[in-house]
C-alpha positions as CSV (number, residue, x, y, z in Angstrom):
1,X,17.4,2.1,-18.2
2,X,15.1,-0.5,-16.7
3,X,16.2,-2.7,-14.1
4,X,16.2,-6.6,-15.2
5,X,14.4,-8.9,-12.7
6,X,14.4,-12.5,-12.8
7,X,11.9,-13.6,-10.8
8,X,12.6,-17.4,-9.3
9,X,9.9,-19.7,-8.1
10,X,7.2,-19.9,-11.0
11,X,5.2,-21.4,-11.9
12,X,4.2,-20.6,-7.8
13,X,1.4,-18.3,-7.1
14,X,3.7,-16.2,-5.2
15,X,6.5,-15.7,-7.8
16,X,3.9,-15.0,-9.7
17,X,2.3,-12.2,-8.5
18,X,5.8,-10.9,-8.2
19,X,6.6,-11.2,-11.7
20,X,2.9,-9.3,-12.7
21,X,4.0,-6.8,-9.5
22,X,7.5,-6.0,-11.5
23,X,5.8,-5.4,-15.0
24,X,3.7,-3.4,-13.4
25,X,6.2,-1.6,-11.7
26,X,7.5,-0.7,-14.8
27,X,10.5,-3.4,-14.4
28,X,12.2,-5.7,-16.8
29,X,11.0,-9.2,-16.3
30,X,13.6,-11.3,-17.2
31,X,12.3,-14.5,-19.2
32,X,14.0,-17.2,-17.1
33,X,13.0,-18.5,-13.6
34,X,14.8,-20.9,-11.2
35,X,12.4,-23.6,-10.2
36,X,12.4,-26.7,-8.6
37,X,13.5,-30.1,-9.8
38,X,9.9,-31.8,-9.2
39,X,8.5,-29.3,-11.7
40,X,7.2,-30.5,-14.9
41,X,6.6,-27.8,-17.1
42,X,9.6,-26.4,-18.8
43,X,8.1,-23.1,-19.6
44,X,5.3,-21.0,-18.2
45,X,3.4,-18.0,-18.9
46,X,3.6,-15.0,-17.0
47,X,1.8,-11.3,-18.8
48,X,1.9,-12.8,-21.9
49,X,5.5,-13.9,-21.7
50,X,6.8,-17.5,-22.2
51,X,9.1,-17.7,-18.7
52,X,12.0,-20.5,-19.4
53,X,11.6,-22.6,-16.1
54,X,15.5,-23.6,-15.4
55,X,15.9,-26.3,-12.5
56,X,19.1,-27.4,-10.6
57,X,20.1,-29.9,-13.1
58,X,20.3,-27.4,-16.1
59,X,20.8,-23.8,-15.0
60,X,24.4,-24.0,-15.2
61,X,23.8,-24.5,-18.1
62,X,22.0,-21.2,-18.7
63,X,23.0,-18.6,-16.1
64,X,26.1,-17.0,-18.1
65,X,24.2,-16.2,-21.4
66,X,21.2,-15.0,-19.2
67,X,23.6,-12.9,-17.2
68,X,25.2,-11.9,-20.4
69,X,21.9,-11.1,-22.0
70,X,20.5,-9.1,-18.8
71,X,23.6,-7.4,-17.3
72,X,22.8,-6.5,-13.8
73,X,19.9,-8.4,-13.4
74,X,18.3,-8.3,-9.5
75,X,16.9,-11.9,-8.7
76,X,13.8,-12.2,-6.5
77,X,13.3,-15.6,-4.5
78,X,10.0,-16.9,-3.9
79,X,10.9,-20.4,-4.1
80,X,10.5,-23.1,-1.4
81,X,12.4,-23.4,1.9
82,X,14.2,-26.3,1.3
83,X,16.1,-24.6,-1.8
84,X,16.6,-21.4,0.5
85,X,20.7,-22.2,0.8
86,X,21.4,-23.6,-2.3
87,X,20.1,-20.6,-4.4
88,X,21.7,-17.9,-1.9
89,X,25.3,-20.1,-2.9
90,X,24.2,-19.7,-6.6
91,X,23.5,-16.4,-6.8
92,X,26.5,-15.5,-4.5
93,X,29.0,-17.9,-6.9
94,X,27.5,-16.0,-9.9
95,X,27.5,-12.4,-8.2
96,X,23.8,-12.4,-8.8
97,X,22.4,-9.3,-6.3
98,X,18.7,-11.2,-4.9
99,X,16.2,-10.2,-2.6
100,X,15.0,-13.0,-0.5
101,X,11.7,-13.1,-0.1
102,X,11.3,-17.0,0.7
103,X,11.1,-17.6,4.3
104,X,12.6,-20.9,6.1
105,X,15.9,-22.3,5.2
106,X,19.1,-22.0,7.7
107,X,18.8,-17.9,8.1
108,X,22.0,-18.4,9.9
109,X,24.2,-20.0,7.5
110,X,22.0,-18.0,4.9
111,X,22.8,-14.9,7.2
112,X,26.6,-16.3,7.4
113,X,27.4,-16.5,3.1
114,X,26.1,-12.8,2.7
115,X,28.0,-11.2,5.1
116,X,31.2,-12.9,4.4
117,X,30.6,-12.5,1.0
118,X,29.7,-9.2,1.4
119,X,27.2,-10.0,-1.3
120,X,24.1,-7.1,-2.5
121,X,20.9,-8.7,-1.1
122,X,17.7,-8.1,0.6
123,X,16.8,-10.6,3.0
124,X,14.1,-10.7,5.2
125,X,11.1,-12.7,7.1
126,X,8.5,-10.5,5.8
127,X,8.4,-8.2,2.9
128,X,5.4,-6.6,3.5
129,X,6.4,-3.0,5.0
130,X,3.4,-2.0,7.2
131,X,4.8,-5.7,9.1
132,X,8.3,-4.5,8.8
133,X,7.5,-1.1,10.9
134,X,5.2,-3.2,13.4
135,X,8.7,-5.8,13.9
136,X,10.9,-2.5,14.1
137,X,8.2,-1.4,16.7
138,X,8.4,-4.6,18.5
139,X,12.1,-4.5,18.5
140,X,11.9,-0.7,19.9
141,X,9.8,-1.9,22.6
142,X,12.4,-4.7,23.2
143,X,15.3,-2.5,23.4
144,X,13.8,0.6,25.1
145,X,11.8,-0.9,27.8
146,X,13.2,-4.6,27.9
147,X,11.5,-4.8,31.2
148,X,8.1,-4.0,30.4
149,X,6.2,-7.6,30.5
150,X,8.5,-9.2,33.3
151,X,6.6,-12.3,34.7
152,X,4.2,-12.5,31.7
153,X,3.5,-15.4,29.3
154,X,3.6,-15.1,25.3
155,X,1.6,-17.7,23.1
156,X,1.9,-16.9,19.3
157,X,-0.4,-18.5,16.6
158,X,0.1,-18.1,13.1
159,X,-1.9,-19.4,10.2
160,X,-0.9,-19.8,6.5
161,X,-2.0,-21.7,3.7
162,X,-2.2,-25.3,4.0
163,X,0.6,-25.3,1.2
164,X,3.3,-23.3,3.3
165,X,5.7,-25.7,5.2
166,X,7.5,-23.6,7.5
167,X,6.8,-21.7,10.5
168,X,6.2,-18.3,9.6
169,X,9.7,-16.5,9.5
170,X,7.8,-13.2,10.6
171,X,6.4,-14.8,13.9
172,X,9.8,-16.0,15.4
173,X,11.2,-12.4,14.4
174,X,8.7,-11.0,17.0
175,X,8.8,-14.2,19.1
176,X,13.3,-13.0,19.2
177,X,12.1,-9.6,19.9
178,X,9.6,-10.8,23.0
179,X,12.7,-13.1,24.3
180,X,14.8,-10.6,24.4
181,X,13.0,-8.9,27.0
182,X,13.3,-12.0,28.9
183,X,10.2,-14.0,28.3
184,X,10.4,-17.5,28.5
185,X,9.9,-18.6,24.6
186,X,11.2,-19.9,21.7
187,X,10.1,-20.8,18.0
188,X,9.8,-24.1,18.9
189,X,6.7,-23.0,20.6
190,X,4.7,-21.1,17.6
191,X,1.6,-22.8,17.1
192,X,1.1,-23.3,13.2
193,X,-2.6,-23.7,12.0
194,X,-2.5,-25.3,8.8
195,X,-5.8,-27.1,8.4
196,X,-8.7,-25.0,6.7
197,X,-11.6,-26.0,8.9
198,X,-10.2,-24.3,11.8
199,X,-8.2,-21.2,9.8
200,X,-12.3,-20.6,9.0
201,X,-13.4,-21.4,12.7
202,X,-10.8,-20.7,14.6
203,X,-9.1,-17.8,13.0
204,X,-11.6,-16.6,11.1
205,X,-9.6,-16.5,7.9
206,X,-12.5,-16.1,4.9
207,X,-12.4,-19.0,2.7
208,X,-12.0,-17.1,-0.4
209,X,-8.6,-16.7,1.3
210,X,-7.8,-19.7,2.3
211,X,-5.1,-20.4,-0.7
212,X,-3.1,-16.8,0.3
213,X,-3.5,-15.5,3.8
214,X,-1.1,-14.9,6.6
215,X,-3.2,-14.2,10.1
216,X,-0.4,-13.3,12.9
217,X,-1.8,-13.0,16.8
218,X,0.7,-12.6,19.4
219,X,-0.8,-13.1,23.1
220,X,0.7,-11.5,26.4
221,X,-0.7,-12.6,29.6
222,X,0.2,-11.6,33.4
223,X,1.3,-14.3,35.7
224,X,-2.3,-14.4,37.4
225,X,-4.4,-14.0,34.2
226,X,-5.8,-10.4,35.0
227,X,-4.4,-8.6,32.2
228,X,-4.3,-9.6,28.7
229,X,-2.0,-8.1,25.2
230,X,-2.7,-9.0,22.0
231,X,-1.1,-8.0,18.7
232,X,-2.2,-9.1,15.4
233,X,-1.3,-8.6,12.1
234,X,-4.0,-10.5,9.2
235,X,-3.4,-10.3,5.2
236,X,-5.8,-11.7,3.1
237,X,-3.7,-12.6,-0.4
238,X,-0.4,-11.9,-1.4
239,X,-0.4,-8.5,-2.9
240,X,1.1,-6.4,0.1
241,X,4.7,-8.9,0.0
242,X,4.9,-8.2,-4.0
243,X,5.0,-5.0,-3.7
244,X,7.3,-4.5,-0.7
245,X,9.4,-7.3,-2.9
246,X,9.7,-4.8,-5.7
247,X,10.0,-1.7,-3.3
248,X,13.1,-3.7,-2.3
249,X,14.4,-4.3,-5.6
250,X,14.2,-0.7,-6.8
251,X,15.5,0.0,-3.2
252,X,18.7,-2.9,-4.2
253,X,19.5,-1.0,-7.8
254,X,19.9,2.1,-6.2
255,X,22.1,0.9,-3.7
256,X,24.5,-0.6,-6.2
257,X,24.4,2.2,-8.2
258,X,25.6,4.2,-5.1
259,X,28.5,1.5,-4.5
260,X,26.9,0.7,-1.6
261,X,26.9,-3.1,-2.5
262,X,26.4,-5.3,0.4
263,X,24.0,-7.3,2.3
264,X,20.6,-5.1,3.8
265,X,17.2,-6.0,4.8
266,X,13.9,-4.7,4.7
267,X,14.2,-2.3,7.8
268,X,16.9,-0.6,5.8
269,X,14.3,-0.3,3.0
270,X,12.0,1.2,5.4
271,X,14.3,4.1,6.0
272,X,15.3,4.8,3.0
273,X,12.4,6.0,2.2
274,X,11.8,4.4,-0.8
275,X,9.1,2.2,-0.5
276,X,5.8,3.0,-2.2
């Protein structure tokens, strides 16, 4: 039986790409999507299917019917940072397993909510498996060789499309690993680049990907400036995140089937070997 998936955030670009990837990977796309109150449309077309857009003002009236018609559905959230916590509370209230691809929001409250409810979910600052592996590498470094960069200075620059409202969740997570090594750094020091001319000239983002990219540079310099380390991961487009999100859906569906219904992250998905 195919997994029912409700992709929330349509008509947003990321949500549409995730929905298309779900269909391409053989999942059943539920014809409903949570969206913002400010969205004018009530419907959107995705993969030849009409998707009814449910807003905060009317979603409670529809959700019971949706859950009856599509039992066991899993939500994938690619909405807006301001909706993260409210949407998570909605999922927990209605016992809907979910994959949180949206970054931002109050992440401490989000994790507290799902842990206290022991709610089946996959929450991570990044859904791209190769970048998840990079994060795991830096995390391992921080735990295994915590003094390796003693005395070094860290700088982080990230560039995303100008419509991205929040600082990169991936950059924050990697920064935390470096902080664990004793470097004097906090997420407020992460530099966001959102001006397109600067993205092209400084970050070298191809012009055709200005509307969808994720360029990150982590620089480490010795106190006297004679030694420089640099880590980069640059992504053009959004496909890598959509593929990882579908991997997360399949992983979560399998865990629920096995009776392991509790919060997970993308590290768990990666370790499971179930990513394509």
